[in-house]
C-alpha positions, 0 to 999 in steps of 0.5 A: 196411934203414931209412933216415931220422931217429932220433927216439929220441934226442930223447926220450932228450935231453928225459928227460936234460934233465928229470933235470937240472933235477929235480936242480938243483931238489932241490938248491936246496931242499935249501939253502933248508932248510938255511937255515931249520934253521941261519939262523946259518950263512946270516946271516953278515956277506957275507950281512946288512948291518945298517943303522941310521936315525938322527934326522936321517934318515941311515943307518949301517952297524953293524959286527957281529962275527959269532957262531954263537948265532943273535943275529942271527936272534933280533933279526930275529925280535923286530924291529918291523914295518916296521923291516926292508928286504929287499934282493938283489943277484940281484933288483936285477940281475934287474929292471934286466935287466927293465927294459932289455928292457921297453917303454913299452906305452902307445904300442902300437896 
């Protein structure tokens, strides 16, 4: 009879964790590929807001009817350089979190 810790269980747990990470990565890649193949299904009113600048410098939200012919996608492809701004709620929240946990490194010794 052998008494001691079972070290094989940790390896099995790590293997299962790697498999879970691979599945999640593959799922994210598949969803991203879906957006490349069918952009008209990913550029919905819930995910895209079109804001136009006026001559006095203010910005006006343009209401758009959703259609599946991909007209918004074609407008984005044909837009002038510098006329598109990308803003993501996820990246904004991550930036706020990063700033909350960062410190001024110039004061370190």
